[in-house]
N, C-alpha and C positions, 0 to 999 in steps of 0.2 A: 702826434708829438709824444715824445718819451720823457718820463720824469723819474728821477732816482731820489729816494729819501735816505738820508743817513741820520740815525738817531743816537744821541749820547744821553745817558742819564737814566732816570727812574721810570716807574710804571706810568706816571703822569705824562712824561714825554712820549712814551710808546703809544699811549692812548691818543695824544695830540697828533702824532704822526699818522695813526690809523684814520683819524677824522680828516686830516689833510689829504690822505691818499684817496679816500672816498669821494671828497669834493673834486679833486683833480680828475679822478676817473669819470665823474659825472660830466666834466667839461670836455671829455673826449680824449684825455691823455692816457697813454699806456704806462703802467708802472713797471719799471725794470729794476733788477737787482744791481747792487753796487758792482762796479767794474764793467758794466755794459755801457755802450754809447747812449748819452742822454741829452735832451735839449734843456732841461731844467734840473738843477740840483738843489734840494732843500735840506738844510742841516738844522736839526733841532737839538740845541745844546743845553748843558747844565750851567749852574752859577759858579761852579768851582774853577779855580785857576787851571786845574788839569784839563777840564772840559774846554776852557777858553783856547789853551794851546793846541789841543787835539782838533778843535774846530778849524783854527787857522791853517793847520797842516793839511786837513782833509779838503778844505775849500781850495787851497793852493793847488793840490794835486788834481782836483776835479777840473779847475780852470785849464790846467796844463793838458789833461787828457781829453777835455771837451772844449776846445777854444771858442766855439760859437755859443756855448751854453749860457744861460742865465743862472747865476748862483744866488741862493737866498739863505740868509741866516735868520732863523726864527727860534722861538722857544723861551726858556726861562732867562737866559743871559740877556738878550736884548729887551725882554720885558722888565727885568729888574734894573739893568744898567744901560739905558738906551744911548746915552752919550758916549760911553766907552765902546759899546757894540758898533756905533756908527763909524768908528775908526778903523773897522775891518775893511781894508782895501780889497781883500779877496772876494767880498760879497757885493753883488750888484744891487741887492735889495736887503735891507735890515729892518725887521719889524718883530714886535712881540706877537704872541699868539692869541691876543685878546679878540681880534677880528680876523677869523680865517678867510672870510669873503674878500677882505682887502688885500690879503696875500695873493689870492688867485687873480684878482683884478689887476694888481700891479705887475704880476708876472706876465699876464697876457698883453699889457701895454708895452712892457719891455721887449717881448717877443715880436710884437707887431712892427717895431721900428728897427729890427736888427737885420744884418745880412744873413743870407741862408745859402746852403749848398743844395744840389739837386734832390737828394733824398729827403731833406727837410721840407722842400717846396712841395713835393709829392704828398708827404704826409699832412702838411698844413692844408692843402687843397681838399684832401679827403676829410680832414677833421672839421674844417669850417662848413662843409657841405653835408655833414653827417653821412659820409661815405657814398653820397649820391654821385659826386664828381670824382672819377678815378683817372689817373694819368700814369702811363708807363714811361720809364726812363727813355726809351727809344723815340717816344713822341715829344717828351719835355726838352731834351737837349737841343734838337734842331730848332725848336721854338725859342729857346733862350739865346741860341746863337744868332737867330734872325733879329730878335729884339736888340741884341748887343750891336749888330751891324747898323741898325737904325739909330743907334745912339740913345735908346730908352733905358738900357741896362749897361752896367760896367762890371767887370769881374776881376778877381785877384786870387792868387793861390796862397794857401797857408798850410803849414805842417800840422797835422792833427796828432801824430805820434811819430816815432822814429821810422815807421814803414809806410806812412800814408801821407799824400798831399791832397788837399781838398780845394775845389774851385768854388768860391763864394760869389754870390751875385747881389747887386744892390741897384736901386733905382737911381738914375742920374736926375739932374734938375729937369731936363727935357722929359724924362719918363714920369716924374712927379706931376708935371704940367699936363702931360697927355692923360695920365690916370685921372686927374681932377676933371679935365674936360669930359672924359667918357663917363665919369660918375654923375656929373651935372646933367649930361645928355640923357642918361638913363632915368634920373629922377624926373626930368621934364616929361619924358615919354610916359612914365608911370602916372604923373599928374594929369596929363592930357587924356590918357586912356580911361582914367577914373572919372573925368568930367564927361566924356562921351557916354559912358555907361549910365550916367545919371539922366541923360536927355531922353 
């Protein structure tokens, strides 16, 4: 997965962004510069009114350019004025920078429950398996099409920008039930194999 950081403010904010970059990189994210396609956008802002306005403008643009992304507002402003910062409709997650781990955990939770397009699914599979499991687009799309025909997935198209339309996928209720059944079956098999090995 790809993450873009945008920092407003002083050296403290730059240092905070550096620490967040290191933490996200350690969790398997790729850091990309502003303007590139990103799955997560983190904005570390200042307490000033100018920083507030600039943050809103930047987050709004980021949402428009990356419609499937998770946008995060963190830094001095939400740390000092959490109630005001919570009014930022442009941000999916608002939190101070007191607990960086909580920022990462919440981002991962938000990403886990979102709709994804093909490229994101390929990257997510690689990320979650530490690059052990790799899938090419030519293999993925027929698989997604088959799951959609079975009613386990549904898809919809959305404009990413003026020149591109993306097809997003999400689990249906039938798909969620099927996934839960397979997870339970896998856990039962693990438990049974563990018991056998002890005999």
